[in-house]
Each structure stands twice: as C-alpha cells, then as structure tokens.
N, CA, C and O atoms as a CHARMM CRD file, in Angstrom:
* protein
*
  204
    1    1 MET  N      0.84000  -1.17000   0.00000 PROA 1      0.00000
    2    1 MET  CA     0.00000   0.00000   0.00000 PROA 1      0.00000
    3    1 MET  C      0.88500   1.23200   0.00000 PROA 1      0.00000
    4    1 MET  O      1.82900   1.31800   0.78500 PROA 1      0.00000
    5    2 THR  N      0.59100   2.18300  -0.87000 PROA 2      0.00000
    6    2 THR  CA     1.32900   3.43100  -0.94700 PROA 2      0.00000
    7    2 THR  C      0.34800   4.57700  -0.79500 PROA 2      0.00000
    8    2 THR  O     -0.72900   4.56200  -1.39100 PROA 2      0.00000
    9    3 THR  N      0.71300   5.56400  -0.00600 PROA 3      0.00000
   10    3 THR  CA    -0.14600   6.71800   0.23300 PROA 3      0.00000
   11    3 THR  C      0.57500   7.97700  -0.21400 PROA 3      0.00000
   12    3 THR  O      1.77900   8.12800  -0.00700 PROA 3      0.00000
   13    4 ARG  N     -0.17400   8.87300  -0.82400 PROA 4      0.00000
   14    4 ARG  CA     0.38800  10.16800  -1.21600 PROA 4      0.00000
   15    4 ARG  C     -0.21100  11.22800  -0.30400 PROA 4      0.00000
   16    4 ARG  O     -1.40500  11.20000  -0.00700 PROA 4      0.00000
   17    5 VAL  N      0.63100  12.16900   0.14200 PROA 5      0.00000
   18    5 VAL  CA     0.13700  13.27700   0.94200 PROA 5      0.00000
   19    5 VAL  C      0.75300  14.56800   0.43700 PROA 5      0.00000
   20    5 VAL  O      1.87500  14.57800  -0.06900 PROA 5      0.00000
   21    6 SER  N      0.02600  15.63100   0.57500 PROA 6      0.00000
   22    6 SER  CA     0.55600  16.94200   0.22700 PROA 6      0.00000
   23    6 SER  C      1.18600  17.53300   1.47500 PROA 6      0.00000
   24    6 SER  O      0.67900  17.32700   2.57800 PROA 6      0.00000
   25    7 ASN  N      2.28400  18.26400   1.32200 PROA 7      0.00000
   26    7 ASN  CA     2.94200  18.85400   2.48000 PROA 7      0.00000
   27    7 ASN  C      2.39300  20.23300   2.80900 PROA 7      0.00000
   28    7 ASN  O      2.87900  20.87300   3.74200 PROA 7      0.00000
   29    8 ASN  N      1.39600  20.70900   2.07500 PROA 8      0.00000
   30    8 ASN  CA     0.86300  22.04600   2.31700 PROA 8      0.00000
   31    8 ASN  C     -0.64800  21.99700   2.17200 PROA 8      0.00000
   32    8 ASN  O     -1.17000  21.93600   1.05900 PROA 8      0.00000
   33    9 GLN  N     -1.33100  22.02300   3.27100 PROA 9      0.00000
   34    9 GLN  CA    -2.78400  21.92600   3.23700 PROA 9      0.00000
   35    9 GLN  C     -3.44900  23.21300   2.77300 PROA 9      0.00000
   36    9 GLN  O     -4.67400  23.26700   2.65800 PROA 9      0.00000
   37   10 GLN  N     -2.66600  24.24300   2.50700 PROA 10     0.00000
   38   10 GLN  CA    -3.21300  25.51600   2.05700 PROA 10     0.00000
   39   10 GLN  C     -3.27500  25.61000   0.53400 PROA 10     0.00000
   40   10 GLN  O     -3.69500  26.63400  -0.00300 PROA 10     0.00000
   41   11 LEU  N     -2.86300  24.55600  -0.16200 PROA 11     0.00000
   42   11 LEU  CA    -2.86700  24.57600  -1.61900 PROA 11     0.00000
   43   11 LEU  C     -4.29100  24.56500  -2.16100 PROA 11     0.00000
   44   11 LEU  O     -5.17400  23.91000  -1.60700 PROA 11     0.00000
   45   12 ARG  N     -4.49700  25.28800  -3.23600 PROA 12     0.00000
   46   12 ARG  CA    -5.77900  25.20900  -3.93000 PROA 12     0.00000
   47   12 ARG  C     -5.83200  23.87800  -4.67100 PROA 12     0.00000
   48   12 ARG  O     -4.80200  23.25900  -4.93700 PROA 12     0.00000
   49   13 SER  N     -7.02800  23.45500  -4.99400 PROA 13     0.00000
   50   13 SER  CA    -7.21000  22.16500  -5.67400 PROA 13     0.00000
   51   13 SER  C     -6.41100  22.08600  -6.96400 PROA 13     0.00000
   52   13 SER  O     -5.80500  21.05400  -7.25200 PROA 13     0.00000
   53   14 ILE  N     -6.40100  23.15700  -7.74400 PROA 14     0.00000
   54   14 ILE  CA    -5.66500  23.14600  -9.01600 PROA 14     0.00000
   55   14 ILE  C     -4.16700  22.98800  -8.77000 PROA 14     0.00000
   56   14 ILE  O     -3.48400  22.31300  -9.54000 PROA 14     0.00000
   57   15 GLU  N     -3.65100  23.59800  -7.71200 PROA 15     0.00000
   58   15 GLU  CA    -2.22600  23.46500  -7.40500 PROA 15     0.00000
   59   15 GLU  C     -1.90000  22.02900  -6.98300 PROA 15     0.00000
   60   15 GLU  O     -0.85800  21.49100  -7.35900 PROA 15     0.00000
   61   16 MET  N     -2.77600  21.42100  -6.21400 PROA 16     0.00000
   62   16 MET  CA    -2.57000  20.01000  -5.83900 PROA 16     0.00000
   63   16 MET  C     -2.56500  19.12600  -7.07300 PROA 16     0.00000
   64   16 MET  O     -1.70700  18.25600  -7.22500 PROA 16     0.00000
   65   17 ALA  N     -3.53300  19.35800  -7.95500 PROA 17     0.00000
   66   17 ALA  CA    -3.62200  18.55400  -9.17800 PROA 17     0.00000
   67   17 ALA  C     -2.37300  18.73000 -10.02800 PROA 17     0.00000
   68   17 ALA  O     -1.87100  17.76200 -10.60000 PROA 17     0.00000
   69   18 GLU  N     -1.86800  19.95500 -10.11700 PROA 18     0.00000
   70   18 GLU  CA    -0.65700  20.20800 -10.91600 PROA 18     0.00000
   71   18 GLU  C      0.54000  19.46100 -10.33000 PROA 18     0.00000
   72   18 GLU  O      1.34300  18.90000 -11.07600 PROA 18     0.00000
   73   19 ARG  N      0.66500  19.45000  -9.01200 PROA 19     0.00000
   74   19 ARG  CA     1.77000  18.71500  -8.38300 PROA 19     0.00000
   75   19 ARG  C      1.66800  17.22400  -8.66300 PROA 19     0.00000
   76   19 ARG  O      2.65500  16.58000  -9.02000 PROA 19     0.00000
   77   20 LEU  N      0.47300  16.68300  -8.49900 PROA 20     0.00000
   78   20 LEU  CA     0.29600  15.25500  -8.74300 PROA 20     0.00000
   79   20 LEU  C      0.61400  14.90700 -10.19200 PROA 20     0.00000
   80   20 LEU  O      1.25300  13.89100 -10.46400 PROA 20     0.00000
   81   21 ASP  N      0.17500  15.74000 -11.11400 PROA 21     0.00000
   82   21 ASP  CA     0.43100  15.49500 -12.52900 PROA 21     0.00000
   83   21 ASP  C      1.92300  15.62300 -12.84200 PROA 21     0.00000
   84   21 ASP  O      2.47100  14.81900 -13.59600 PROA 21     0.00000
   85   22 ALA  N      2.57700  16.62600 -12.26800 PROA 22     0.00000
   86   22 ALA  CA     4.00000  16.86600 -12.54400 PROA 22     0.00000
   87   22 ALA  C      4.87700  15.71500 -12.05300 PROA 22     0.00000
   88   22 ALA  O      5.93400  15.45100 -12.62700 PROA 22     0.00000
   89   23 HSD  N      4.44600  15.03200 -10.99800 PROA 23     0.00000
   90   23 HSD  CA     5.26900  13.98200 -10.40000 PROA 23     0.00000
   91   23 HSD  C      4.69700  12.58500 -10.60700 PROA 23     0.00000
   92   23 HSD  O      5.02800  11.64800  -9.88000 PROA 23     0.00000
   93   24 ARG  N      3.84500  12.46500 -11.59600 PROA 24     0.00000
   94   24 ARG  CA     3.18300  11.18500 -11.86700 PROA 24     0.00000
   95   24 ARG  C      4.17900  10.04800 -12.07800 PROA 24     0.00000
   96   24 ARG  O      4.00600   8.97500 -11.50100 PROA 24     0.00000
   97   25 SER  N      5.20700  10.25200 -12.88100 PROA 25     0.00000
   98   25 SER  CA     6.15300   9.16300 -13.15400 PROA 25     0.00000
   99   25 SER  C      6.93100   8.78500 -11.89200 PROA 25     0.00000
  100   25 SER  O      7.21700   7.60600 -11.68200 PROA 25     0.00000
  101   26 ALA  N      7.27600   9.75400 -11.05400 PROA 26     0.00000
  102   26 ALA  CA     7.97400   9.44900  -9.80300 PROA 26     0.00000
  103   26 ALA  C      7.06800   8.65400  -8.87400 PROA 26     0.00000
  104   26 ALA  O      7.53700   7.76500  -8.16400 PROA 26     0.00000
  105   27 MET  N      5.77600   8.96200  -8.87200 PROA 27     0.00000
  106   27 MET  CA     4.83500   8.21700  -8.03800 PROA 27     0.00000
  107   27 MET  C      4.69800   6.78600  -8.53100 PROA 27     0.00000
  108   27 MET  O      4.62200   5.86100  -7.72200 PROA 27     0.00000
  109   28 TYR  N      4.66600   6.58500  -9.85000 PROA 28     0.00000
  110   28 TYR  CA     4.59300   5.23000 -10.39400 PROA 28     0.00000
  111   28 TYR  C      5.83400   4.42700 -10.00200 PROA 28     0.00000
  112   28 TYR  O      5.72900   3.25500  -9.64100 PROA 28     0.00000
  113   29 ARG  N      7.01400   5.06100 -10.07200 PROA 29     0.00000
  114   29 ARG  CA     8.24800   4.37400  -9.68000 PROA 29     0.00000
  115   29 ARG  C      8.21500   4.00500  -8.20000 PROA 29     0.00000
  116   29 ARG  O      8.67100   2.92700  -7.82100 PROA 29     0.00000
  117   30 ALA  N      7.68500   4.88200  -7.37100 PROA 30     0.00000
  118   30 ALA  CA     7.59400   4.60900  -5.93600 PROA 30     0.00000
  119   30 ALA  C      6.68200   3.42200  -5.66800 PROA 30     0.00000
  120   30 ALA  O      6.98800   2.58500  -4.81900 PROA 30     0.00000
  121   31 VAL  N      5.57500   3.34100  -6.37800 PROA 31     0.00000
  122   31 VAL  CA     4.63400   2.23100  -6.19200 PROA 31     0.00000
  123   31 VAL  C      5.29400   0.91400  -6.59100 PROA 31     0.00000
  124   31 VAL  O      5.06900  -0.11200  -5.94900 PROA 31     0.00000
  125   32 GLN  N      6.10200   0.93600  -7.64100 PROA 32     0.00000
  126   32 GLN  CA     6.77200  -0.27400  -8.09200 PROA 32     0.00000
  127   32 GLN  C      7.76500  -0.80700  -7.06000 PROA 32     0.00000
  128   32 GLN  O      8.06000  -2.00300  -7.05200 PROA 32     0.00000
  129   33 LYS  N      8.27900   0.05600  -6.19700 PROA 33     0.00000
  130   33 LYS  CA     9.20600  -0.38000  -5.15000 PROA 33     0.00000
  131   33 LYS  C      8.50300  -1.19800  -4.07100 PROA 33     0.00000
  132   33 LYS  O      9.14900  -1.91500  -3.30700 PROA 33     0.00000
  133   34 GLY  N      7.19600  -1.08700  -4.01500 PROA 34     0.00000
  134   34 GLY  CA     6.45000  -1.82100  -3.00700 PROA 34     0.00000
  135   34 GLY  C      6.19800  -0.97500  -1.77300 PROA 34     0.00000
  136   34 GLY  O      6.65600   0.16300  -1.66700 PROA 34     0.00000
  137   35 GLY  N      5.48000  -1.54200  -0.87100 PROA 35     0.00000
  138   35 GLY  CA     5.11700  -0.79200   0.32100 PROA 35     0.00000
  139   35 GLY  C      4.96500  -1.74300   1.48700 PROA 35     0.00000
  140   35 GLY  O      5.36600  -2.90300   1.40300 PROA 35     0.00000
  141   36 PRO  N      4.40700  -1.27600   2.53700 PROA 36     0.00000
  142   36 PRO  CA     3.68900  -0.01400   2.68100 PROA 36     0.00000
  143   36 PRO  C      4.64100   1.18000   2.73700 PROA 36     0.00000
  144   36 PRO  O      5.79300   1.05100   3.15200 PROA 36     0.00000
  145   37 ALA  N      4.14800   2.32900   2.31800 PROA 37     0.00000
  146   37 ALA  CA     4.93700   3.55400   2.32300 PROA 37     0.00000
  147   37 ALA  C      4.00600   4.75000   2.22600 PROA 37     0.00000
  148   37 ALA  O      2.87300   4.63300   1.75800 PROA 37     0.00000
  149   38 ALA  N      4.48800   5.89100   2.66800 PROA 38     0.00000
  150   38 ALA  CA     3.76800   7.15600   2.51400 PROA 38     0.00000
  151   38 ALA  C      4.74000   8.17100   1.92900 PROA 38     0.00000
  152   38 ALA  O      5.91500   8.20100   2.29400 PROA 38     0.00000
  153   39 TYR  N      4.24800   8.98700   1.03500 PROA 39     0.00000
  154   39 TYR  CA     5.07100   9.99100   0.36100 PROA 39     0.00000
  155   39 TYR  C      4.41000  11.35700   0.46100 PROA 39     0.00000
  156   39 TYR  O      3.18600  11.47100   0.39400 PROA 39     0.00000
  157   40 ALA  N      5.22500  12.38800   0.61900 PROA 40     0.00000
  158   40 ALA  CA     4.75200  13.76700   0.53500 PROA 40     0.00000
  159   40 ALA  C      5.02200  14.23700  -0.89500 PROA 40     0.00000
  160   40 ALA  O      6.09200  13.98100  -1.44800 PROA 40     0.00000
  161   41 VAL  N      4.06700  14.91000  -1.47400 PROA 41     0.00000
  162   41 VAL  CA     4.24200  15.44900  -2.82300 PROA 41     0.00000
  163   41 VAL  C      4.65900  16.90300  -2.67300 PROA 41     0.00000
  164   41 VAL  O      3.82300  17.77900  -2.44700 PROA 41     0.00000
  165   42 ARG  N      5.93100  17.14900  -2.79800 PROA 42     0.00000
  166   42 ARG  CA     6.49200  18.49900  -2.67000 PROA 42     0.00000
  167   42 ARG  C      6.35500  19.22600  -4.00200 PROA 42     0.00000
  168   42 ARG  O      5.93700  18.64400  -5.00300 PROA 42     0.00000
  169   43 GLN  N      6.70600  20.47700  -3.99800 PROA 43     0.00000
  170   43 GLN  CA     6.61200  21.26200  -5.22900 PROA 43     0.00000
  171   43 GLN  C      7.56600  20.72800  -6.29600 PROA 43     0.00000
  172   43 GLN  O      7.23800  20.72200  -7.48200 PROA 43     0.00000
  173   44 ASP  N      8.75900  20.27600  -5.86600 PROA 44     0.00000
  174   44 ASP  CA     9.78000  19.87600  -6.82300 PROA 44     0.00000
  175   44 ASP  C     10.12700  18.39000  -6.80000 PROA 44     0.00000
  176   44 ASP  O     11.00900  17.95600  -7.54100 PROA 44     0.00000
  177   45 ARG  N      9.43600  17.59000  -5.94900 PROA 45     0.00000
  178   45 ARG  CA     9.76900  16.16300  -5.83800 PROA 45     0.00000
  179   45 ARG  C      8.72600  15.46000  -4.97500 PROA 45     0.00000
  180   45 ARG  O      7.86800  16.09900  -4.36600 PROA 45     0.00000
  181   46 ILE  N      8.81800  14.12500  -4.93400 PROA 46     0.00000
  182   46 ILE  CA     8.08400  13.39800  -3.90800 PROA 46     0.00000
  183   46 ILE  C      9.11000  12.94300  -2.87700 PROA 46     0.00000
  184   46 ILE  O     10.27500  12.71000  -3.20200 PROA 46     0.00000
  185   47 GLU  N      8.66600  12.82100  -1.64400 PROA 47     0.00000
  186   47 GLU  CA     9.58200  12.46500  -0.56100 PROA 47     0.00000
  187   47 GLU  C      8.94500  11.38800   0.31100 PROA 47     0.00000
  188   47 GLU  O      7.83000  11.55300   0.80600 PROA 47     0.00000
  189   48 ARG  N      9.65300  10.30500   0.48600 PROA 48     0.00000
  190   48 ARG  CA     9.14700   9.23600   1.34600 PROA 48     0.00000
  191   48 ARG  C      9.13100   9.72700   2.78300 PROA 48     0.00000
  192   48 ARG  O     10.14400  10.20300   3.29700 PROA 48     0.00000
  193   49 THR  N      7.97700   9.61000   3.42900 PROA 49     0.00000
  194   49 THR  CA     7.85300  10.09800   4.80700 PROA 49     0.00000
  195   49 THR  C      7.64900   8.97300   5.81400 PROA 49     0.00000
  196   49 THR  O      7.79600   9.18300   7.01800 PROA 49     0.00000
  197   50 TRP  N      7.31300   7.78300   5.32900 PROA 50     0.00000
  198   50 TRP  CA     7.12100   6.64000   6.21500 PROA 50     0.00000
  199   50 TRP  C      7.34700   5.36100   5.43900 PROA 50     0.00000
  200   50 TRP  O      6.97300   5.33500   4.26700 PROA 50     0.00000
  201   51 PRO  N      7.88500   4.36700   5.94200 PROA 51     0.00000
  202   51 PRO  CA     8.59200   4.25300   7.19300 PROA 51     0.00000
  203   51 PRO  C      9.99500   4.80500   7.08200 PROA 51     0.00000
  204   51 PRO  O     10.74400   4.78900   8.05900 PROA 51     0.00000
C-alpha cells in the first residue's frame, strides 16, 4: 500500500492537481518499489515520509 500526501494543506485544488500530474512518473516508480509507504508530494519532488 502506498499513500500520497501533500505537504501544504493551504494549496488550492488546481495546485494540488498540478503537483500530482508533474510527479506522476515518480509516483509510479515509488509504487513499483512496493510498500507499505507514505510519500509527501512536494513542489519539486516526492519524498518518502514513512517508514
């Protein structure tokens, strides 16, 4: 199981969608590594936050 989280709850919906779209390939690669895991979707990258 892999979970994505945003690191800024003040983002507008369009900004969240843009981040998710911009980092789609990185998220797919993270899922392929297996889980469980949680990732923060930063402006310029995704970052594993757990475990």
